[in-house]
Structures are given as structure tokens and as C-alpha cells.
C-alpha positions in Angstrom: 179.0 170.2 -25.3 178.3 169.2 -21.8 174.7 169.1 -20.7 174.4 170.8 -17.3 171.2 170.8 -15.2 170.8 173.5 -12.6 169.7 172.2 -9.2 170.1 175.5 -7.4 172.4 178.5 -7.3 175.5 176.3 -6.1 174.7 172.8 -7.4 174.6 171.6 -11.0 174.1 168.1 -12.4 175.7 166.4 -15.4 173.3 163.4 -16.1 174.7 159.9 -16.5 175.6 159.2 -20.2 175.9 155.5 -20.9 177.4 156.2 -24.2 180.4 157.6 -22.4 180.5 154.6 -20.1 179.2 156.6 -17.0 177.8 154.5 -14.2 176.6 157.5 -12.4 176.0 161.3 -12.7 178.2 164.2 -11.8 177.4 166.8 -9.2 179.3 170.2 -9.6 179.4 172.6 -6.8 179.9 176.1 -8.3 178.6 179.6 -8.8 177.8 180.6 -12.3 181.2 182.4 -12.6 183.1 179.5 -11.3 181.2 177.1 -13.6 182.1 179.3 -16.6 185.8 179.1 -15.6 185.7 175.3 -15.2 184.2 175.0 -18.7 187.4 176.5 -20.2 189.5 173.4 -19.5 188.8 169.6 -19.4 188.0 169.4 -15.8 184.2 168.7 -16.2 185.0 166.0 -18.8 187.4 164.4 -16.3 184.7 164.4 -13.7 182.5 162.6 -16.2 185.3 160.1 -16.9 185.5 159.4 -13.2 181.8 158.5 -13.1 182.8 155.5 -15.3 185.0 153.9 -12.6 183.9 150.4 -11.7 182.3 150.2 -8.3 181.7 153.9 -7.9 179.2 154.7 -5.1 177.1 157.9 -5.5 177.9 160.7 -7.9 181.3 161.8 -9.1 181.7 165.1 -7.3 183.3 168.3 -8.4 184.3 170.9 -5.9 184.2 174.7 -6.7 187.9 174.9 -7.1 187.9 172.3 -9.8 190.5 172.5 -12.5 192.1 170.0 -14.9 194.4 167.5 -13.4 195.9 164.0 -14.2 193.0 161.6 -14.8 190.9 163.1 -12.0 190.2 166.7 -11.9 191.8 168.6 -9.1 188.9 169.3 -6.8 187.4 165.9 -7.6 185.9 163.3 -5.3 184.8 159.7 -5.8 183.9 156.9 -3.4 184.2 153.4 -4.6 183.0 150.2 -2.9 185.7 148.8 -0.8 185.0 145.2 -1.5 184.1 145.4 -5.3 185.3 148.8 -6.5 188.7 150.1 -7.8 191.5 152.3 -6.6 193.1 154.8 -8.9 196.4 156.6 -8.3 195.0 159.4 -10.4 192.4 160.0 -7.8 195.1 160.8 -5.2 197.7 162.5 -7.4 201.4 162.6 -7.6 201.9 164.5 -4.4 200.4 162.0 -2.0 199.1 163.8 1.1 199.8 167.2 0.0 198.2 169.0 2.8 197.9 172.1 4.9 199.0 172.7 8.6 197.9 175.8 10.4 199.8 177.0 13.5 198.5 179.8 15.8 200.9 182.0 17.6 200.9 184.0 20.8 201.8 187.1 18.7 199.7 189.7 17.0 200.1 191.5 13.7 201.4 194.6 15.6 204.0 192.4 17.3 205.2 191.0 14.0 204.8 193.7 11.4 207.9 195.8 12.6 210.1 192.7 12.4 208.5 190.9 9.5 211.4 191.1 7.1 213.7 189.7 9.9 211.2 186.8 10.5 210.7 186.0 6.8 214.5 185.9 6.3 215.0 183.7 9.3 212.3 181.2 8.2 213.7 181.2 4.7 217.1 180.3 6.2 215.7 177.6 8.6 213.1 175.9 6.4 214.8 174.6 3.2 212.7 175.0 0.0 213.0 174.4 -3.7 213.6 171.3 -5.8 216.0 168.5 -4.7 216.9 167.6 -1.1 219.2 170.2 0.2 218.7 170.8 3.9 216.6 167.7 4.8 217.2 165.6 7.9 220.1 163.2 7.6 218.2 159.9 8.4 219.2 156.3 8.0 217.4 153.7 6.0 216.1 152.2 9.3 214.8 155.7 10.4 213.1 156.3 7.0 211.2 152.9 7.4 210.1 154.2 10.8 209.0 157.4 9.3 206.9 155.6 6.6 205.3 153.5 9.4 204.8 156.0 12.2 204.4 159.4 10.5 204.1 162.4 12.8 204.6 160.1 15.9 208.2 159.4 14.7 208.8 163.1 14.5 207.4 163.8 17.9 209.2 161.0 19.6 212.6 162.1 18.0 212.5 165.6 19.3 210.6 167.4 16.5 207.3 168.0 18.2 204.9 167.0 21.0 202.1 164.7 21.8 199.7 167.6 21.2 201.0 168.0 17.6 200.1 164.4 17.0 196.6 164.8 18.5 195.7 167.8 16.4 196.5 166.1 13.0 194.0 164.3 10.7 194.4 160.6 11.6 196.9 161.7 14.3 199.3 162.1 11.6 199.6 158.4 10.6 197.6 156.0 8.5 197.6 152.4 9.7 198.5 149.5 7.5 201.2 151.4 5.7 203.3 149.1 3.5 206.8 150.5 3.5 207.8 147.2 1.7 205.9 148.5 -1.4 207.8 151.7 -1.5 210.4 151.3 -4.2 214.2 151.8 -3.7 213.9 154.8 -6.1 211.2 156.3 -4.1 213.1 155.9 -0.8 216.3 157.3 -2.4 214.4 160.4 -3.5 212.7 161.0 -0.2 215.4 160.1 2.3 217.1 163.5 2.2 213.9 165.6 1.9 212.3 165.2 5.4 211.7 168.7 6.8 211.7 170.5 3.4 209.1 172.6 1.7 209.7 171.8 -2.0 208.7 173.9 -5.0 205.7 174.4 -7.3 202.6 175.5 -5.3 204.1 174.6 -1.9 204.6 177.5 0.5 204.8 178.7 4.0 202.9 181.9 4.9 202.9 184.1 7.9 199.3 185.4 8.1 197.0 187.2 10.5 193.4 186.8 11.4 191.7 189.6 9.5 188.1 188.8 10.3 186.1 186.3 12.5 182.8 185.1 11.0 181.9 182.5 13.8 182.9 183.8 17.2 182.1 180.6 19.1 184.1 178.4 16.7 187.0 180.9 16.8 187.1 180.7 20.6 187.2 177.0 20.5 190.1 177.1 18.0 191.9 179.7 20.1 191.7 182.4 17.4 191.0 186.1 17.6 191.2 189.1 15.3 194.7 190.4 14.7 196.4 187.1 15.8 199.3 185.9 13.8 199.1 182.4 12.4 201.2 180.3 10.0 200.0 178.1 7.1 202.3 175.3 5.8 201.4 173.7 2.5 203.4 170.8 1.3 203.3 167.0 0.9 205.4 163.8 0.4 208.1 165.4 -1.9 209.9 163.1 -4.3 209.0 160.0 -2.4 205.3 160.4 -2.9 205.8 161.4 -6.6 207.8 158.3 -7.3 205.2 156.1 -5.5 202.6 157.4 -7.9 204.8 157.1 -10.9 205.7 153.5 -10.1 202.1 152.4 -9.6 200.6 154.2 -12.6 203.1 152.3 -14.8 202.2 149.0 -13.1 198.4 149.5 -13.4 198.3 150.0 -17.1 199.2 146.3 -17.6 197.3 145.2 -14.5 194.0 146.6 -16.0 194.2 144.1 -18.9 194.5 141.2 -16.4 191.5 142.4 -14.5 189.5 143.2 -17.7 189.1 146.8 -16.8 188.6 149.5 -19.3 188.3 153.3 -18.6 187.7 156.3 -20.9 191.1 157.9 -20.0 194.4 155.9 -19.6 195.3 158.4 -16.9 192.5 156.8 -14.8 194.5 153.6 -14.6 192.9 151.6 -11.8 192.7 148.1 -10.3 190.3 146.3 -7.9 191.0 147.5 -4.4 191.2 143.9 -3.2 193.6 142.8 -5.8 197.3 142.3 -5.0 198.2 145.4 -7.0 195.4 147.5 -5.3 196.5 146.5 -1.8 200.2 147.2 -2.7 199.3 150.6 -3.9 197.3 151.5 -0.8 200.1 150.3 1.4 202.7 152.4 -0.4 200.3 155.4 -0.6 199.7 155.2 3.2 203.5 155.1 3.8 204.0 158.2 1.5 201.1 159.9 3.4 203.0 159.2 6.8 206.1 160.6 5.3 204.2 163.8 4.4 202.8 164.2 8.0 206.3 163.7 9.4 207.6 166.2 6.9 205.2 168.9 8.0 205.9 168.1 11.6 209.7 168.7 11.1 209.0 172.0 9.2 206.8 173.1 12.2 209.8 172.3 14.6 212.1 174.4 12.4 209.4 177.1 12.2 209.2 177.3 16.0 213.0 177.8 16.1 212.7 180.7 13.7 210.1 182.4 15.7 212.1 182.0 18.9 215.3 183.4 17.2 213.5 186.6 16.3 211.0 187.0 19.2 212.6 185.1 22.0 211.4 182.2 24.1 208.0 183.7 24.8 206.9 183.3 21.2 204.9 180.0 21.1 203.4 178.2 18.2 200.5 175.8 18.7 199.3 173.4 16.1 195.7 174.3 15.3 195.2 171.4 12.8 196.6 169.5 9.9 194.6 168.2 6.9 195.5 166.3 3.8 194.0 166.9 0.5 195.5 164.3 -1.9 194.5 160.9 -0.4 192.3 157.8 -0.7 191.0 156.6 2.6 188.6 153.8 3.8 185.6 155.2 5.5 182.1 154.3 6.6 179.3 156.5 5.3 175.5 156.5 4.9 174.4 156.6 1.2 170.7 156.5 0.4 169.9 155.3 3.8 172.3 152.4 4.0 175.7 152.0 5.5 178.5 151.8 2.9 182.1 150.8 3.2 184.0 152.9 0.7 187.4 154.1 -0.4 187.1 157.9 -0.7 189.4 159.4 -3.3 190.0 163.1 -2.5 192.1 164.7 -5.3 192.6 168.3 -4.3 189.7 168.0 -1.8 189.6 168.3 2.0 187.9 166.2 4.7 185.2 168.2 6.5 183.5 166.1 9.1 180.6 167.7 11.0 180.1 168.4 14.8 180.2 165.4 17.0 182.2 163.1 14.7 184.4 160.7 16.6 187.5 161.2 14.3 187.7 165.0 15.2 189.8 166.0 18.3 187.7 166.1 21.3 188.2 169.8 21.8 186.8 170.5 18.4 183.8 168.1 18.3 181.3 170.7 19.4 182.0 172.8 16.3 183.1 170.3 13.6 186.4 169.6 12.0 188.7 172.6 11.1 188.9 172.8 7.4 191.9 174.8 6.1 191.6 176.5 2.7 194.6 178.4 1.3 194.0 181.1 -1.4 196.9 182.8 -3.1 199.8 184.7 -1.8 198.2 188.0 -2.6 194.6 187.4 -1.4 193.4 185.4 1.6 193.0 182.0 3.1 190.1 180.6 5.1 189.4 178.5 8.2 186.1 176.7 8.0 184.3 174.1 10.1 182.7 171.0 8.7 179.0 170.9 8.5 176.3 168.1 8.4 175.7 168.7 4.7 179.1 167.3 3.9 178.2 163.9 5.2 174.9 163.9 3.6 176.2 165.0 0.1 179.9 164.7 -0.5 181.3 161.9 1.7 182.4 164.5 4.3 184.4 166.5 1.7 184.8 170.2 0.5 187.3 172.1 -1.6 191.1 172.4 -1.0 191.9 175.9 -2.2 191.1 178.6 -4.6 191.9 176.4 -7.7 194.2 177.4 -10.6 192.7 179.7 -13.3 195.8 179.9 -15.4 198.5 177.4 -16.3 201.9 177.9 -14.9 203.2 178.8 -18.4 200.4 181.4 -18.9 201.0 182.8 -15.4 204.7 183.5 -16.2 204.0 185.0 -19.6 204.9 188.8 -19.7 205.6 189.1 -16.0 208.7 190.1 -14.0 209.4 188.4 -10.7 210.8 191.6 -9.1 207.8 193.6 -10.3 205.5 191.1 -8.6 207.5 191.2 -5.4 207.4 195.0 -5.3 203.7 195.1 -6.0 203.0 192.6 -3.2 205.3 194.6 -0.9 203.2 197.7 -1.5 200.3 195.7 -0.1 202.2 194.7 3.0 203.2 191.2 1.8 206.9 190.2 1.7 207.8 187.2 -0.6 211.0 185.2 -0.5 211.5 182.6 -3.1 214.3 180.1 -4.1 213.5 180.9 -7.8 211.8 183.5 -9.9 209.4 180.8 -11.3 208.4 180.1 -7.7 206.9 183.7 -7.7 205.7 183.9 -11.3 203.9 180.7 -11.4 201.9 181.5 -8.3 200.9 185.1 -9.0 197.5 185.9 -7.4 196.0 186.3 -10.9 196.7 182.6 -11.6 194.0 181.6 -9.1 190.2 181.8 -8.8 188.5 184.1 -6.3 189.0 182.2 -3.1 186.1 184.1 -1.4 183.8 183.0 -4.1 185.0 179.3 -3.8 184.3 179.6 0.0 180.9 181.2 -0.4 179.9 178.2 -2.5 180.6 175.5 0.1 179.2 177.8 2.9 176.0 178.3 1.0 175.8 174.6 0.1 176.0 173.7 3.8 179.2 171.6 3.3 181.2 173.8 5.7 180.7 177.0 7.4 182.9 180.1 7.6 185.0 180.6 10.8 187.8 183.2 9.9 189.5 184.9 7.1 193.3 185.1 7.1 195.5 187.7 5.3 199.1 187.0 4.2 202.0 189.0 5.6 205.1 187.0 4.6 205.5 184.2 2.1 208.2 181.7 1.6 208.3 179.7 -1.7 210.5 177.3 -3.5 
């Protein structure tokens, strides 16, 4: 049994337990219902294991979308001291810089609805999806190295976007100090043909519309209004990022013995940040993150082409923002009144910096960083804005989605893909998928209530509601 102490309606505390090797406590952000759901898997135990990481600063944090992952729970956050703490690939995940890119259009729901099938079919043709590398850009080894180093900037400078696209992405779509030389030949081989592809699993592209605006001022700043069509792109670093994680998890098991590190779960394999292995992993992780930003940028370029094919040259798509939610980043924060230099692991968690922060695009600083939270293909997604509470409590972080409620195997059991498509079509949502599993594994019932998840972070003061989005067309692998 896990001992939980209630702080308030949306905060709960798991006290430090030295017998488990915990160096700190766990703070769980959840409603009663979400807490009950989290107790049905090992996610809270994983959050407790994270609290045992050497050099952890502050509590191990669990977001309201928390569910079981590899080592870290998905929806887990941990900051470690940059000079004396550790880095854990499990705190980033296998899909490095899996993230979300939101695009606002010049069209309305009434413009798009009559030609929705035509648009969805065109996007499905133009944006490759599914496993493997069919349809990716044909780039050379030299160009791949440039992608790993320059990220979104490479895509923009090679005809796949604009300077504005670069400006309105987290970190301008590129992490500095990327170490392409630490990306294995196998990882490069897997990724080289996949640039500009969506992938499979929970990755998707959704045509949506703004159903409701909760913060009129923030919506105006973001260029949003009720009824406006937007597009959400959710994908990451494809096979390249997966291989980077695979490579370094294998290396770190042996490296931990050399550094005399023990952790309660071998999936939490970690090494000192300042070690040779730690710096090599961070260099490779940054390179994979840059690949992911370039990947989403090329997908946006292809998406723009699909819209123009269907609606003509007057259909414009503007990048609202791009955020990553599987990453480890060096950041400066205030903890217990002192400045700290930390590596913030965000595993299925989104940066949510408050108004005025210098890392937010200038246009958005008055309202805070846009936070993009996808739900499920049958419910809703949300746009939030970062709030001061995130910096005070969570190292500038909130949730990343609704969070899985059912395993992929359980989601598929007893369901028919065509029946799911027909049921969603009856609700005005067209779904195209490369495979039947792409539909069945992602049925709306497989996810938690995204509105309840959002309500928790809003009530906790970590981010505030801006707008609710409804899906119209869904493209999946």
C-alpha cells in the first residue's frame, strides 16, 4: 500500500521513505478520480523510485495524466543537480522530443466541413504515416548531420518553412550542444529516410476547430477565435530517437557499476551528468530532439501543400507554437529561495513558463507560454497558458495529454476498427489510418478524461485554460 497524504483537492503527497531509498517525497497532482485510476498501475511506485535518483532537487513530481512507463512514469518530472546529479534516459523516454505542434488556419469550420473528406484524404496522401520510412525526405548523410545540429532551422533554410516557424517553436526548434557524433550508425540509418513522416502508435495529425474560448485576451494574442480551424501534429524523433535511447540504456547499465550507483529499478539506469557517458547521452539526445523538430517542420510544409491543394492559395497555415514533452533540459530555477542549476527531466510532461519569461516568443510574453494538450481522437484537446504556479512548484511544467487508461492490448480487445470509424463519423469525426491497430489502440475509451486532467492543472495554478478544441479529421499510422 502507498501512503498518500492529501494536501488539497488537487495535490497529494507521498512522504519520503528511506527504506525504499527515497531521497525526497513525491507530489501528485490529481483529482480523487484520477488518483484512483493511477493506483491501478505501477505509476505511483515509479514516481517513488524516481525520488531515489542521486542528486534529485525538490520532489519527484507526478502530473494528472500519469500512467506507467519505462522507469519513469509517463507524466513524471524530476530535476537533478547539474553538477552533482544524474541523467536517466528513462526520464526522457524512447521517443525523444515527442511533441506537439499547433497550426492556426485562415479557415473556419463552415469552410472546411463540406470538403472535410477531400482534405483528410489529401493529407493522408501527402503526409506519410505508419511504421518504417516510406515517404520520408531523401537526404544525404551530410544533410542528416546538419539536421541533427540545426533542427528546424535546417528545414526552414532548405525550403520547408519560414523564419517565423523557427521563432514560434520551443528553443527555436534547436537545442545547442547537440552531439551528432554520439548518434550511432544504426540510429542514423533508422532515421535518415524518416524525416517528414508521422510514424505510428499514438502519433497523429488532427484537423480541429476552436469549440470554446475560455480566456478571450489570451486567445486574441494567439490569433484564435471560436469556429476557427486549427491542426495539431503529434510526433517525435521516429526510429532515430528510439535507437539513441536503446543504445544508451544498454551502455548505462554497465556504467552505473563504475560510478557506484544503485537504483531501485534497472529501468532507471543513470549516470552522473558530468561523466563522459552522461555528456555523450545528452549530446545524442539533443541531436535526436533537433531531428524531431525538423521532422515536425517538414510535416507542416507538407500539410500546407495539402490545404492549398484543396482550398487554393488563399488557405494559409501559421504556426502557433511547438512544444516537446519527452526531453531533459538544463534550466535555472528558484527552489526554496535559492537559485539552482538543474537538468529537468520531462517524461510525458510539457514546459509551461509563465508570463514575462524571456524564453517565450515576445508576442506571447504578456500571456505566458502556450501549452498544447492533446486528448483523444474522439474528445477534445486544449490550449493552455503557463502560469506562475508552475515555476513555484513544478520547475515550469504541466501535463502532456489525457494519459492512457487502458493498455493497447486491452483497447483492441473486442473492438472492430470499422465500427469505431463509423461511430466517430456519426459524431462528425473522419478517421484515416494506415492500419486497423492504429485506430483500435487509440480509441477514446483508452484515455482518461482530458477535461478533468486540464481542470486539475488549472485549479492548481500551473496553467490556465485558453481554448478547447474539437477534432474533425484524424490521420493516424
